[in-house]
N, C-alpha and C positions, 0 to 999 in steps of 0.2 A: 502492500500500498502505500511505499514511497519512492518516487521515481527521480530518473536524471532525466533533463529536455535536450536532446542534441538539437543539433543548430536549425535543423528545418521547423522542428517543433517550437522550437523557440521564437525563432522570428515569427511564426504564426500566430502563437500567444500574445507577443507582443504587440502585434497588430491588432487582436481583441482588444488588449487593454488601452491602445489608441483611440480606438471606437467608445468604449466605454467612459473612457475618461472624458473625450468631446462632449459625448450628450449627458452626462452628470453636468459639466460647466455652462452647457445652455439653459439649465433652469435655476442656475445662482449657486449651486453645491461648492461648499470650496473644500478643497483638497489638504489636509495632514496625513500626519505618519503617526501609529501610533503602535508601541513595540510590543514584541511576541510575547514577551513576558510580562505577566501581570501577578500583582499580588492578591493575596487569598483574601485579605481583608475587606475590599472593596466587594466580592464573591459574598462573605461571610453577611455584610449589611446590605445586601440586596436578598438573600434567604435564597442563594440559587448554588452555592457551592458543594453543598451535600448532596442538594436535589440533582444536579446535573449529570452524575452518576461516573460510572468507568471510561466514558468518552472521555472524560478532561485527566489531561494527562499533569498529574501532581507532583512537582521537585520541590527539595528543599536547598537553598544557597549555605555559603558555608558559615555564616550566622545561626543557622538552623531557622532560618525563615521561610512560613511555607511560602511556595509561589506555582503558578501554574502558567501552562502552553497555552495560550489564548485560542480557545475553539470560537470565540465571537467575542464583541467588544461593547454589548451594551452598559455592562459596567465603568470599563474605562470611559468611555467617551460623555457617560453622565458625572464622572468624578471631574474630569475635565470639565465641562462648563460650570460645575458648582463653584468650581475655586477661580472660576474667571470672568463670570455673567450675571449680573443680578438685577437688572432694571429691564422690562418690557419694553425698552426701546431697544434693545441688543435682538428682537425678534422679528422674523421667523429666524431661526440658523439652522441649513443645511450642511452638514460636514461629513465627510466621505474620505475612505485610504484603499490602498491597493495594497494587498499585505499577506502574507502566509499564515494559514491557520492550522492546527492539529487538533482531529479530533480520532480518538484510538478506537474506531471502528469494529465491531464485533467480529464483521466479513467485509473485508476490504474486496472489491469487486471492478470486474470491467475498465481497470487502467485506471487513468487520469479520472474518469468520470465516477470512481467513488474510491479514490484514495484516501490514504489519513493526513497526509501533508498535501494542503490547497491551497492556490493561489486565488484568494477572493475579494471584490470590491464589494466592501461595505460601506453604507450611509446611513446617517443618522437625524432625522428632524425634529426641532424643539419648537414647539407654540404653547402660546399663552393659554389656549380653551378646546374645547376639543372638536368644536366647529371649524377652528384655523386647522388644526391639527386634522383630520378628514379631508380638508381642502388641499392639504399638502399631500397625504397620501394620493388620492386621484392624481395631483400631477407626477407623482413619481410612476402610478400605473400604466400613465399614458408616453410617458417616456421610457418605461421598458420597453413597450409596445416598439417604441419608434427604433433603440438601440438595436433590438433581436432584430428587426426588421433591415437596418443598417448594416448588419451581422452579414444580410443575407440570408435571412432564416425566416420560417414565417411561426412566430410566437401564437401560444393557444392562452390565454388565461383561464386561470380553474380556482375556485374558490376552495381555501384549503384550511386546514387544522394549523392552529400559530403552534402548536407540541412544546417545544420547552422553552420558547422564546416569550411566548405567553400572549394576550388580550384576547379581541375577540373579533378583530376585521383582518382578513389575510390571505394572499393569492400568489400560489404557484403560477411561475410562467412556464408552459412545456412549449418542445417542439417534437414534431413528426417522426418516428423512425421505428422500422420494424421490429429494431432490439429494445426496444423503451422498455422500462420496468413499469410503467402503468396504464391499464389501458384506459383510452380517453374514450369519451362517449360526447361526442361535441356535434354542435351546430354549423355544417359548413361555411356558414357567414363569419367566421372565427376566423377562418384562415383565407380569407376576401382581402383582394388587392386594397381594399376602399376601408380597412379595419380602421384606420389612424380618423378619420372622419368623423367614424360615431364617437358619441358621447360616451363617458364614463358608466352611468345608466343604461344607455342601449346596449351596449357588450356585456354586459351583467346580467341582463333579460334573455340573452342567448342560451341555450341549450351548453353547459360545460360538464366535465367530469363530476363534479361535487352533488351534481344535479342525482340522487340517489332513485328517485323514482320516473326517470327517462325511461320511455317505452321505446326499446332500440328497433320495435317494425317502424316506425315512422318512418317518412319518406326524407324529412329533413333531418334526419340522426345518421352520423357517420361515427364508425368504430373503428379506433386504429389501438396504437402504441405509441407513448410520449416518452422522453427525457426531460426531466426537472432541471432549468437553467438559472433560474433566479425566483427569488422569493420574497416579499413583503408583507409587512407587520404594522398594524396599530395598538399601541399597549397601552397608552394613557399615562395613568401617574406612574405602572408598576415600578419603574427604578428611578425615579424622580423622586418617590413619597420615601422609601425607605433610606435612600441614600441622602435625602436632603435637598437634593437640587429643586431652589422655591426660585421665584421671581419677583421681583415687586411690582403690583399693576397702576395703572395711572391715578387709583385713588392711595396710592399708597401701602396696601394691604399684600401680605405675599402668598404665593400660589403656588402650587406645585404644577413642576411645566408639565405638557402634554406630549409624548414622544411618539416616533416610528422608528423602523429599521428595514433595510431594502438591501440583500444580497443580491449578488451576479456571482455564479462560480467561473472565473476567467479559465483558471487550469483546466476545468470540467468541460469550457465550452469546446476547448482543441478536441477532446473525444467525440464529445457528442454532436459537432457538422461532422465529422470524416461520419459517424452513424448515419447522417441525414443526407450528406454527398460524396457518394460513391458509384460506382458501377463496376461490373466484371473486371474494368481493366486495373481498379484500384482508388485512391481516393481522388473527388474531383471537388478542387477546393472553390468557395466562391470566390469571386473574385476580388473581395474589399479585402481578405484577409490571405489570399495566396502567399504564399513566401518571398514568390517570384512572379512579375507579372510578364517577365520575356526569359525565354530559354533558349538559349543559340547553340545548337549541337552541330557540332565541326565534325567532319571526314578526316581520316588520317591526313591525306594527302592535304587538307586544306588548315592543317594547324598553324603550319608558320606562314601563312598568308596573310601578309599586311593588310589588307583589306579587311581581314576580320577583329583584328585588333582596334582598325577604325569603325569598324560599325558599334563593335561592344562599347568603346570609349565613348560615340555619340550615344549611343541608345541609353549609357546609363546615367549621362549627365541630364537626356530631358524626362526618363522615366525610375532611376534608383532602382530599384527593383530588379536587376535583371543578372543572371547567370550566365556563364560563359562555361559549357561544359565538355571539358577537351580529355577526356578520359579515353 
């Protein structure tokens, strides 16, 4: 469940990262970088230290302090906020980072799609009240659709269980693949090209996999398999309250912050894209994330031809991602 990324796979992952970062920046999210190693104290404050279970890698430093390798960052980012910002004038705040995580999966499988160590984009929102927080959630919802479409994928949003993160509003984003872990029963309009033109409410009125009473014999229901590539949550004051992350409102009264978190599996997407885009000859990368845009294959007799070098120099200046295959 722990892997090295070789040159081509690493290039693909970095291209995914660039697109994810660009789309986060477009909605005003600001990039930070939180550590991989976290103190156990903030997790004990939130009540999740014991609840998270054996997936959490717990360690001790030389002073015998309890530490952990972060599986997620709700506590860490809440601690940052409570020590830095106090006024409603600082809201809303959208913070994200792209960082390695570790979860000690009981059954790592499918390569980088469910490894123990993985690269993840996780964002966190801070709002003054539930109404504002839900609007932020809906902004991220549409932003995630756009992000996956920019990656050359067709995302299907699915109402989801919040699990260990908590809260009562949550969506997964799945992409279709024959090898997907989950059965997806969905309205085909969820994969239409005009999905971004629909409102949040319209999208959620379409059938998705969470609708357990779906009649699969209906003409407008498609049954397929999906791979989860993103997950978003609104969880209110679940972390801000126990960690004391409060804000002064316009009347000078202190209130608990309303929060959400938003994850995209950056390294997981490398494997998921392969499962969704391949043919009998192998991987067929979407143009947006292909490791090279142009591949020049040279026959033996032309290896030393000066025109080949000139062509390569011209193309690499114009397109950057060009490879000269001189094997």
